[in-house]
C-alpha positions in Angstrom: 0.2 -0.1 -0.1 1.1 3.4 -0.8 -0.2 5.4 2.4 -0.3 3.3 4.9 2.2 0.5 6.2 1.2 -2.7 7.6 3.1 -4.9 9.9 2.5 -8.3 11.5 4.2 -9.8 14.8 2.9 -11.9 17.6 -0.5 -11.6 16.6 -0.7 -7.9 16.6 -1.1 -5.6 13.0 0.7 -2.2 13.5 -1.2 0.3 10.9 0.9 3.4 10.3 -0.3 6.1 8.6 3.0 6.8 6.3 2.4 10.1 5.0 4.6 12.1 7.5 5.4 15.0 4.9 2.1 15.9 5.5 1.4 15.0 8.7 -0.5 11.6 8.0 -3.4 13.5 6.5 -6.3 12.1 4.6 -6.9 11.8 0.7 -8.9 9.6 -1.0 -5.8 7.2 -1.3 -5.6 7.1 2.3 -9.6 6.5 3.0 -9.2 3.6 0.6 -6.2 2.0 1.8 -7.2 2.6 5.5 -10.9 0.7 4.8 -8.9 -2.1 2.4 -6.6 -2.8 5.7 -9.4 -3.1 8.5 -11.7 -4.9 6.2 -8.7 -7.6 5.6 -7.3 -7.8 9.1 -11.0 -8.1 10.7 -11.3 -11.5 9.1 -7.8 -12.5 9.8 -7.8 -15.0 12.9 -4.2 -14.8 13.6 -4.5 -11.1 14.8 -5.6 -10.7 18.1 -5.6 -6.9 18.1 -4.2 -3.7 16.4 -2.8 -0.9 16.9 -3.2 2.2 14.9 -0.7 4.8 14.6 1.0 8.0 12.5 4.6 8.3 11.3 6.8 11.0 11.7 5.9 14.0 14.4 1.6 13.7 14.0 -0.8 10.9 13.8 -3.0 12.8 11.6 -3.9 16.4 10.6 -7.2 16.2 9.2 -7.3 16.5 5.5 -4.7 17.0 2.6 -5.0 20.3 1.4 -4.7 19.2 -2.2 -7.2 16.8 -1.5 -9.5 19.6 -0.2 -8.2 21.7 -3.3 -9.8 19.1 -5.6 -13.1 19.0 -3.7 -13.7 22.6 -4.7 -14.9 21.4 -8.3 -16.9 18.4 -7.0 -20.8 18.2 -7.5 -23.1 18.0 -5.1 -23.5 14.2 -5.7 -19.8 13.5 -6.1 -19.6 15.0 -2.7 -22.1 12.7 -1.2 -19.8 10.0 -2.9 -16.7 11.3 -1.3 -18.6 11.6 2.4 -20.1 8.0 2.3 -16.2 7.0 1.3 -15.0 8.1 4.7 -17.9 7.0 6.8 -17.2 3.7 5.6 -13.8 3.9 6.3 -14.7 4.9 9.8 -17.1 2.2 10.2 -15.1 -0.2 9.0 -12.9 0.2 11.8 -15.4 1.0 14.8 -16.7 -2.2 13.8 -13.8 -4.2 13.7 -13.7 -7.7 15.7 -10.3 -6.9 16.6 -9.7 -4.6 19.4 -7.9 -1.3 17.5 -5.7 0.8 20.1 -4.6 4.6 18.9 -1.1 5.8 19.6 -1.6 9.1 19.1 1.1 12.4 19.2 1.3 15.4 17.4 -1.8 16.3 16.6 -5.3 14.9 15.7 -6.7 17.0 14.3 -10.2 16.9 12.2 -10.7 13.7 10.6 -7.7 12.7 13.0 -9.8 13.5 15.8 -12.5 11.1 14.2 -10.1 8.5 14.3 -9.0 8.7 18.1 -13.2 7.9 18.4 -13.2 5.1 16.8 -10.2 3.3 18.6 -11.4 1.1 21.3 -8.1 1.9 23.6 -6.6 5.8 23.0 -3.7 6.6 24.3 -2.2 9.8 23.6 1.6 11.7 24.5 1.1 15.0 26.6 1.8 17.1 24.0 -1.0 16.1 21.4 -3.0 18.3 20.4 -6.7 18.1 19.3 -9.4 19.6 17.6 -12.7 19.3 15.2 -11.6 22.2 13.6 -13.8 21.7 10.3 -16.1 24.9 10.8 -12.6 27.0 10.8 -12.8 26.0 6.9 -16.7 26.6 6.3 -17.7 23.1 6.5 -18.7 20.5 9.0 -17.4 17.1 11.0 -20.4 15.4 9.4 -19.0 11.7 8.8 -17.1 11.3 11.8 -20.1 12.6 13.9 -21.6 9.2 14.8 -18.5 7.9 16.1 -17.6 10.9 17.8 -20.7 11.4 19.5 -20.7 8.0 20.6 -17.6 8.5 22.6 -17.5 12.2 24.0 -21.7 12.9 24.0 -23.7 15.7 22.6 -22.5 18.3 25.2 -19.1 18.3 24.8 -19.7 18.0 20.9 -21.7 21.0 20.9 -18.9 22.9 22.4 -16.0 21.5 20.5 -17.9 21.2 17.0 -19.0 24.6 17.2 -16.0 26.7 18.3 -13.4 24.4 16.0 -11.2 25.1 18.8 -8.0 23.0 19.4 -7.5 21.4 22.8 -5.3 19.7 25.3 -4.5 16.0 25.7 -5.9 16.4 29.2 -8.9 17.7 28.2 -9.2 15.0 25.4 -9.3 12.8 28.3 -11.4 14.5 30.5 -14.1 14.4 28.0 -13.4 10.5 27.1 -12.2 10.9 23.4 -8.7 9.1 24.9 -8.2 6.9 27.8 -4.4 7.4 28.5 -2.1 11.0 28.6 1.5 9.8 29.0 5.0 11.3 28.4 6.3 11.0 24.8 8.8 9.2 25.9 6.4 6.1 27.7 3.8 6.2 24.8 5.3 3.0 23.2 5.4 1.5 26.9 2.0 2.0 27.3 0.9 0.4 24.5 2.7 -2.7 24.6 0.9 -2.9 28.7 -2.2 -2.9 26.7 -1.4 -5.5 24.3 -0.3 -7.7 27.3 -3.4 -7.2 28.7 -5.2 -8.6 25.2 -3.1 -11.0 24.8 -4.4 -12.9 28.2 -7.9 -12.6 27.2 -10.4 -14.8 24.9 -10.0 -13.3 21.0 -13.7 -14.6 20.7 -14.8 -13.0 23.9 -13.2 -9.6 23.0 -14.8 -9.8 19.9 -18.1 -10.6 20.9 -18.3 -7.9 24.2 -17.2 -5.4 21.4 -20.4 -6.3 19.1 -22.4 -6.5 22.0 -21.9 -2.8 23.5 -23.4 -0.9 20.5 -26.5 -3.9 20.9 -27.1 -2.8 24.0 -26.8 1.0 23.7 -29.3 1.1 20.7 -31.5 -1.6 22.4 -34.7 -0.1 25.0 -33.9 -1.9 28.9 -36.7 -4.8 27.5 -34.9 -6.1 24.8 -31.6 -5.9 26.3 -32.8 -8.7 28.6 -32.6 -11.0 25.3 -29.7 -9.7 23.7 -27.6 -9.9 26.7 -28.5 -13.5 28.3 -28.1 -15.0 24.5 -24.8 -13.3 23.9 -23.4 -15.1 27.2 -24.8 -18.4 26.6 -23.2 -18.2 23.3 -19.7 -17.4 24.9 -20.3 -20.1 27.8 -21.2 -23.1 25.6 -18.5 -22.2 23.1 -15.0 -23.7 23.3 -13.4 -20.6 24.4 -15.9 -19.8 27.2 -15.4 -23.5 28.3 -11.4 -23.5 28.2 -11.6 -20.2 29.8 -13.8 -21.0 33.0 -12.1 -24.7 33.3 -8.4 -23.1 33.2 -10.3 -20.6 36.1 -11.3 -23.4 38.2 -8.7 -26.0 37.5 -6.1 -22.8 38.5 -4.3 -23.3 35.5 -3.4 -20.8 32.5 -5.6 -20.9 30.0 -5.2 -22.1 26.3 -6.2 -19.0 24.4 -3.7 -16.9 26.8 -0.3 -15.9 25.0 2.9 -14.3 26.3 3.9 -11.4 25.2 6.4 -12.5 22.4 4.7 -15.4 21.2 
């Protein structure tokens, strides 16, 4: 792929935006390649977790200037198709059954902040600058809005979408956009600690509970009774659930748990 790099090792896929000269900004090719990458990784049984990162000094600076310049000439229908492609890319990451860990540094602006929103666990270095800056350009953060609203809620979205203001990593953590903020030189250690936790979890259980969360949120209280009861019954009677429970009762390590270097 031309705009991203994918490295696989020890059950982990590292997807890195590889356009550091433009702060890893989005264009049509980046969107297509990210969509293709996460669609492929979703079906790869050897992968237990995905780390999403940016090469160079920034995670993702939003939209590429040349791409935006080209958008000036697009028709209404072409703009719709363009936005739908971006929405589909975010949805592919959001719905990927593998846990996605965001390694965020430098800047995460516009769609870059949207990428932070679709990560299951987002870790930022303490110097990172965030912003939903679209209104500063006379446009709006529409494609990312379903994912950002699910992450930070409407109150914070109103304040940040409407002003387009930039904000620091501490505020990003306070509103729930990221989960941890660490010094830049501790970023990789934090990512490795999370990966170590995921390696000891049942991969089918992780995928099942990731799929369960949006179903429960979207359901009525009465509907959740059936949804959750069926979800746990499926997991308990499956091979992984049986192995995990037996290992606990027998005080041994479950077969699905892996060492950090395995």
